N, C-alpha and C positions, 0 to 999 in steps of 0.2 A: 465721685463717680464711682459705680461699682465696677468691679472688675470686669462683669461680663457686658456693661454699656461700654466701658473704654476698648475691649475686646471688638464687639461691633463697630465702633467707632474707627478702630484701626483698619477692620476688613472693609469697610464701606471705602475707606481712603486706597487701599493699595487696589481695589477693583476699578477705580476710577482713574489710577495713576498709568497705567501702559496707554499709549495712544495706538490704537490699531485703526490700520488703513486696510483696504481691500488687497486680496492677492495680487489683482492683476495691476494694481498701483505700485505696491510694496515693491514688485519687481519688473516695474517699467522698465525699457531701454536695456541697459546692461548691468541695473543693480544688483548688488547680490553675489556673489559665488555659487557655484551650483552646489555647494555643498549645503550652504545656508538655505538656499531653496527647497533641497530635498528633505530637510530636517522639519521645516515650517509644516509641508507637505505630509508628513508623517505625523507630525504633530495633528494635524485636520482629521487624517486617517483615524486616529483614538479617539478624536471628539466622536466622530459618525460612528465607529466601534460600539463606544457607550450608547448611544440612541439606539445601535440595532439590537444590542442587548436588552432593551426595555421593549421591542417590538416594533420602533418609532422608524420609519423611513422618509429622509429628507425630501428626495423625489425633485429636487430642483437647485441642487449643487451646480456653482458655476465659479468662476475666479471672484466674483462679485460678492458671493455669501459667504465666502472663507476670509476674515481678518484677521492681518498678522502684526502682531507687537513688534517693540523695538527690539526685543530680545529674540526674535523668529518663531515665536508663541503663535498658537492659532485659537480662534474662537469663529464659530461655526454662526449664522444669522440667516433669517430667511425662511424661518419654519412653518410659514403660512400655508404651504403648499404641503405640509408633510403627513403622510399617512400615521394615524394613530388608533393602535387596537381599541375597539369598542368604542369609537367616536363616529356617531352617525352623520357628521356634517360631510358635505358634497366637496369633493376633490377636482378644484379647478385644472383643467388640462395646463399639462407643462409642454411646451414647443421649443425649447433653446436647442443649441446645436448640441450643449452638453447631457440632456436627456436620453435615458435608455430607449431603444427603439420598443421595447414593449410596454411603455406605458400606454402608447397610443392603443393598444389592445385592451386595456384595463389589467394589465396584469402586474401586482406591487408585491416586491419582496425586495431583503437588503441588496440585491444584487444590482438592482436598478443604480443606487447609490455608488456601488463599485464602478459600474461602466462610467459614470460621471468622473468620479475620481482618476479612473484611467484617461480619459480625454484631457483632463485637466494636468496630469502629470506628462502628457505626450506634450503639452504647449508647454510645461516647464523646461523641458529637454533637448526642445525644437533646436535645431543648429548648434548644440553642443558636440562634443568629442565623440569618436565612437565609443558606445556603451551598449553593446547586446545585451547585457542584463536587463538594463533600464527598457530599451526597447523590447525584450521578451514580455516584460512586465505589464509593458502599456498593451501590448498584443493581447495577453491572456484577457485582462481587464475590460479592454472594450469589443470582445468578441459580440458578435452578431446575436449571437443563440445564448440565452442566460445560463443554461447548462454547461456553458464551455469557460465560464469565469469561475474559475473553481477557485480563487481566493476571495476570503472575507478583506474587511477594511483594516482589520487589523493584522492579518497575514500580508498584505498589501504594505502598510506602514512599516512592518520588521523588515520585510524584505529592502525596502527602500533605506533605511537605516542601516541594514546589513551591507549596503554597497556603500554607502558612505562610510561607513567604520572598515572597509578594505575589503571585503568578501565577494571575492569573484568566481565568476562559474570557468575556469581556464579549458576546461575539456570545450565547451561552447565556444570560446574565444580560439581555442586552437583550430578548432573546424572550421571557424569563417575565417582565420587567417588563412588556410590551407587553400581555400575558395578563392580568396582575394590574391594571391601569390599564382594559381593558374591565370586568373586574370591577367596578372602584370606581364607574363609570359607569352601571353596571345597578343597583349598590347604594343603600343610603340609611343615612344616620347612620352609628353604629359598623361596620357591616358595610364601606359605602365608606371609610372611616377606614382600618380596618385591611387592605384592598387597596390602598390607594393607599401606605400605609407602605411595605408589603414590595415593591411597586413602586419605588419611591423609594432602598430600600437597594439592591436589588438594581442600577438604573442611578440614579445620583445626578443624572445631567445629564436627566433626566425632568420638564422641568418641568411638565406639566401634572398629575403626579400630586401635585407640592411644592403646585400652585395648588387641588388638591382639598382637602389639608392645611390650606393657609393659610385658604380658606372657611370650612371647618369650624371654624377657631379651636384645631387640634390641632398645629399645627406647635411644634416644641420651641422654648423661649421664645430659645435663641442662634440659631437658622435666623431666628426672626421679626426678630431684632435686625439680622443680616446683611441682608435684604431691607429691613429701613426705612433702613438706612446705603445701601445701594445706590442706592435711591429717591430719598433727598436728594441724594445727589452727584448722580445723574442730574438731578434740580430743579433743581439748581443750578448744574450747568456748561449745561443749555438755557437757563435765564434769561440767562447770563451769554452766551450765543451770541447770542441773540435783539437782546440790546441793542445789538450792532454792527448787527445788519440793521437796524436803525430809523435808525441813520446816515444812510442811505441818503435817508432821509423829511427830517433834518435839512439835508440839504446841498439838497433839492429846495427848501424853504420860503426861502432868502435868494437862491435864482435866481428864485422866482417872483417876489417882492417887486422883484428888480431888473428883470425884463422886464414885468412885469405894467402892464397899463393899466387902474389904477382898481378893480382885484380885491384889494386888500391884506387887506379882513377875511377872506378864505379863506385867505389865506395864514397871518395870524395864530392861525386855527381851527385849521389843520394843524400849526401849531407847539406850540400848548396841546397837542392830542390826541396828540402824539409824545412832549410831554414825560411826559402822563399815563403812556402805555404804558410808557415808559422808567422811570418810577417806582415802575409796578407791578413792573415785573422784577427792578429793584434791589432790590425788599424779599425776592423769592425768590432772587437770586442773592450778596447779601451780609449778608443776617440769618438768622437762624433762624426769625422770623416766616412764617406758610403763610396765605397766602389762597386764598379758594375760587375753584376755575376760572371761575364765572361771573363774577367781575369781570374778568379777561382776556378772556372772550369778549366781554363787552359793549364794554369800551374799543377792542376791535380792532375790532368791527362799526361802532362809532360813527366809527373812522378809515377806515374801508373805503366806507360812506356819504356822508361829505364827500369822498372822493376820486372816488365815483361822480358827486355833484352838480358837481364843478368840471369833472371831465373827460369826462363824459358815462358814463351807467352801463354801456355795452359797449365801451369804448375802453380807458382804463387799469387801472379799477377790478378786473377781473375776474382779469388776470394776478397782482397784488398780493395778492387774495384767495386765490389759489392757493397762492403763495408762505406767505402768514401761514397756512393752513389747515395746510400741511406742518410747520412749524414748530412749532405747537402741537399736530399730533398726535403730532411726535417726543418730545414732555415724557412724564414716568413718570405724570403726573396725567390724563391724558388716556386712560388705559387701559380705562375704563370706557364701554361701548357709549352710555349716556344721555349723558354727555359728549360722546362722539364727534357725537352726531345733533344734540346741541344746539348745538355749535360750527358745524357744517356748517349748522344750519338760520338760525343768526343771519348768517352771513356773507354766504350767500344772499340772506337778507332786505337786506340792507344793500346791494346791487347791485340787487334788484327794485323795491323798495318808491321807491326816488326816480325810478325809470323810469314805476311806475304813477302817482305824483305828478304827474308832468310829463305823462300821457296824462289824469291828471283834471283838467289845467289849475292843480293847487294851485302848481306849481313853473313855471318858464320853460323851453320846450324847450331840450336841449341837441343834438338832432340833427335833421334831418327831411330829406325825398326829395324832390330837384328833378330832375323830367326823368329818372328812373331810376336817380338819383346819389344816394347818400347822404351828407348835408353835416353835418358837426360844428358846432357854434357853444356848444361848451361855456366857462363862466367861464375855465376854465385856458388857453383857447386867445386870450383878449382878450388878445394880448399885442403887443409892439412888434412891429414890422416884422421878419422873418428870426428873430424869438426861437421861434416854435414849432416849427421844425426842430430848434433847438438844445437845447429842453428833450426832446422826442420821442430825440433822439438819447440825450440824457443817461439818458430813465427807461429805454430798452432797456441802455443800459449799466451801468446801477445795477440794475436786476432779476438781469440775469443774473449780476453780480458778485455779489450779495446770494445767490442761488440756489447759486452755485457756493460761496461761502463757508459758506455755512450747511451743505450737505451734507457738504464736509470737515471741517467742525467737528463736526459728529454723526458722521461715520465716525470720526474721532480720538475720540470720547468711546465710541463701541461700542467700539473696537479695544481701549480700556483696562479697558473693563469685562467683556471677553470676557478678557484677560489675568488679571484678578483672580478670573474664574470657573474659569479651568482652574488657579489656583493651588489656589483651594478644592476643586474636582474631584482634586487630586493629594493635597491634601490628606486628604480621605474615604477615597480608594482607600487611602493608606498605613494609616488608622485600619481599613481592613477585614481587616487582618493576622488578627483574631483571631475573624474573625466565619465 
């Protein structure tokens, strides 16, 4: 047998080997993932593009004229109604639901096949997850006016393949997601959940949409577990960071004891309250037990009140209270407005109440005016000669250092959480390949 004859025989066998069935049969029911359907559809688009390159227009494309092989390759049949250049044979009318509307008027060009392909694509993706890119392709391809079908068969196939391979129009998705989020906020119950779900699938970074689902208790268990894990990490890290901030208090107490003149009781009280706060933070930072936020608020308020008493309410306490509020507010447990309001109120009262007690005569005054000059006489200033300036300088250095360390630590934690979020976003985008 000659080599050419042997090659012809092999080609004939290969041509007969694939078992092809109509597209409508190949994808009947739930057979075939969306990615497989779209790859087969793109293959059909390229077959039609080859015909268009020769000036041939099929005119009668429909699911039964596209054959799909076992390897999801495509073959187009039913060319009996095709328009062929320089062929004077009469063309029979085509009246199927997939036929382009202009065919009824005798207008024939490649855009008629694009319309049919758009109708077939719309059926392939019907009932699938939200895919605005595919919806837009279907809308353009099936435009009633041929001039608005700006895609060739090849461009339609390439766009579909691009979607399968992960290309997404994120600007379009974000715009649609914002619209669905607005609908979710205006709706209630199941309608709000449905709109928020669509928004989140379009834009996985849209946290307000996730919040709607979380509040409704309708977030998938896997996502809820991720949220809980992230909050647990954030709470643990915040607690460990705050422990170091309290080291500044512990440094103050020995210095206070060393320089003090008969005020050892306040120094010991400071040590006890600082130790109490560190103990509460250690529970969150190094164990799995979780305490109510109110315990931290009250413990810090007591510490601020003591500082307001020993240093005068308006001298050292406000700066420390502001730093404390910042540290507490950065913890995931203080994301609820009622807790934040309670924290602000307690820390404010911790400064105001000692001042009111001084005005009422319950406590000895820590400041008074002498000849238009405000004079402080707080217990913390009852120190050995020269020690007041040393402690004030020490206070300034400690406060600034604590604030800087707190800001650095929180930003470092935020960056780690952001990286984990980026990784999860990338994974979600990869999972969108079949949507």
